[in-house]
C-alpha positions as CSV (number, residue, x, y, z in Angstrom):
1,M,9.2,176.6,153.0
2,P,12.1,178.3,150.9
3,E,15.4,177.0,150.7
4,S,18.4,178.1,152.9
5,Q,21.4,180.0,151.6
6,A,23.1,177.0,153.2
7,A,21.5,174.3,151.5
8,R,22.0,176.1,148.0
9,F,25.7,176.6,149.0
10,L,25.4,172.8,149.2
11,K,24.1,172.4,146.2
12,R,26.9,174.5,144.7
13,A,29.6,172.3,146.7
14,E,28.0,169.1,145.1
15,S,27.8,169.7,141.3
16,Y,31.6,171.4,141.8
17,L,32.2,168.3,143.6
18,K,31.2,165.9,139.8
19,Q,32.4,168.1,137.7
20,T,36.0,167.3,139.9
21,K,36.5,171.6,140.3
22,Y,37.7,170.2,144.2
23,K,38.6,174.4,145.2
24,E,35.4,175.5,144.3
25,A,32.8,172.1,145.6
26,L,35.1,173.4,149.2
27,A,34.7,176.9,149.5
28,Y,31.1,176.3,149.1
29,A,30.5,173.6,151.1
30,G,32.8,175.8,153.3
31,Q,30.1,178.6,153.1
32,A,27.1,176.3,154.0
33,I,29.3,175.2,157.4
34,L,29.7,179.2,158.2
35,L,25.8,179.2,157.9
36,E,25.0,176.8,159.8
37,P,27.7,174.9,161.6
38,K,25.7,171.9,163.1
39,N,24.6,171.2,159.7
40,T,26.2,167.9,159.6
41,A,25.4,167.7,155.7
42,G,27.6,169.9,155.2
43,Y,30.7,168.4,156.8
44,T,30.2,165.1,154.7
45,L,30.1,166.3,151.9
46,R,33.1,168.3,152.9
47,A,34.4,164.8,154.0
48,A,33.8,163.4,150.6
49,I,35.4,166.5,148.7
50,K,38.4,165.8,150.9
51,S,38.7,162.4,150.4
52,E,38.3,162.4,146.7
53,M,41.2,165.1,146.5
54,G,43.2,162.2,148.7
55,E,43.4,163.7,151.6
56,Y,42.1,160.9,153.7
57,A,42.9,162.1,157.7
58,A,40.7,165.3,156.7
59,A,38.0,163.7,155.4
60,V,38.0,161.3,158.7
61,A,37.9,165.1,160.8
62,D,34.9,166.0,159.1
63,C,33.4,162.9,159.7
64,D,33.6,163.3,163.2
65,L,32.5,166.6,163.6
66,A,29.1,165.4,162.0
67,L,29.3,163.0,164.5
68,A,30.5,164.8,167.3
69,I,26.6,167.0,165.6
70,N,24.8,163.3,165.1
71,P,26.4,160.1,166.3
72,N,23.8,158.4,164.1
73,Y,24.3,160.3,160.7
74,E,25.2,157.2,158.2
75,D,26.2,158.8,155.6
76,A,28.8,160.1,157.6
77,L,29.6,157.2,159.5
78,S,30.3,155.3,155.3
79,K,32.2,158.3,154.9
80,K,34.1,158.0,157.3
81,A,35.1,153.8,157.1
82,L,35.9,154.7,153.2
83,A,38.8,157.3,154.4
84,L,39.8,154.8,156.9
85,Y,40.1,152.2,154.7
86,Q,41.9,153.8,152.3
87,L,44.7,154.9,155.5
88,E,44.8,151.5,155.8
89,Q,43.1,151.1,159.3
90,Y,41.0,148.1,158.4
91,V,39.9,147.9,161.9
92,P,38.3,151.4,162.3
93,A,36.8,151.1,158.9
94,L,35.2,147.9,159.7
95,A,34.1,149.3,162.9
96,A,32.3,152.6,160.8
97,A,30.8,150.5,158.3
98,T,28.7,148.4,160.1
99,R,27.4,151.0,162.4
100,A,26.2,152.7,158.8
101,V,24.8,149.5,158.2
102,T,23.5,148.8,161.4
103,L,21.7,152.6,160.8
104,N,20.4,151.9,157.4
105,A,20.4,148.5,155.8
106,N,19.9,149.4,152.2
107,D,23.1,151.8,152.1
108,A,25.2,149.6,149.5
109,S,28.5,151.5,150.2
110,A,28.2,150.9,153.3
111,W,28.4,147.1,153.1
112,Y,30.8,146.9,149.9
113,I,33.6,149.0,152.4
114,R,32.1,146.4,155.7
115,G,33.1,144.0,152.9
116,I,36.6,145.2,151.3
117,C,37.2,145.7,155.4
118,L,36.3,141.8,155.9
119,E,38.6,141.2,153.7
120,E,41.9,142.9,154.8
121,T,41.0,142.1,158.4
122,G,41.1,137.9,157.2
123,K,36.9,137.2,157.4
124,S,36.6,136.2,154.1
125,E,33.1,134.7,154.5
126,E,31.9,137.4,156.0
127,A,33.1,139.9,153.4
128,E,31.2,137.1,150.9
129,I,28.1,138.4,152.2
130,A,28.6,142.2,152.2
131,Y,29.4,141.9,149.2
132,A,26.2,139.4,148.7
133,K,24.1,142.6,150.2
134,S,26.2,144.9,149.1
135,L,25.4,143.6,145.1
136,E,21.9,143.5,145.7
137,L,21.0,146.7,146.8
138,E,22.3,147.8,143.2
139,I,21.1,145.5,141.4
140,I,17.8,146.9,143.4
141,L,18.6,150.8,142.8
142,D,19.4,149.9,139.1
143,I,15.9,148.7,138.9
144,K,14.4,151.6,140.6
145,E,16.3,153.8,138.5
146,E,15.5,152.3,135.1
147,S,11.4,152.6,136.5
148,R,11.7,155.9,136.6
149,H,12.6,156.3,133.1
150,V,10.4,154.2,131.6
151,R,7.6,156.0,133.2
152,K,8.8,159.1,132.0
């Protein structure tokens, strides 16, 4: 099945995001959303771009648009948690991060965000558990990545 135009726009947006060319990244993400308004990945990528730009409230709004389409979209929950954390809204950030790790227990960044939110809400022991899980997953991901390079 050929790749859709929206998918190509999302790839371009991701590429520009990696290059910190936010204006271009936003333009391509916006085009992808116009072409496929029910595609949660477009809103979530646009949220990531806005977070990188420091536009955390706008990032939360985009995550909410993705979650209105699919309430179980773990990536949107994880990005929403991070944006809410940046807005110092620790309790809702914790709720989003907790939901994200409930949906995907292997999301290292969601575990980390959960940890920092737990710490901010005075739950240090629970935070240490979340940090440990995040670190464990990062190590596993690093090992998998290394083994991929060795096999090539």
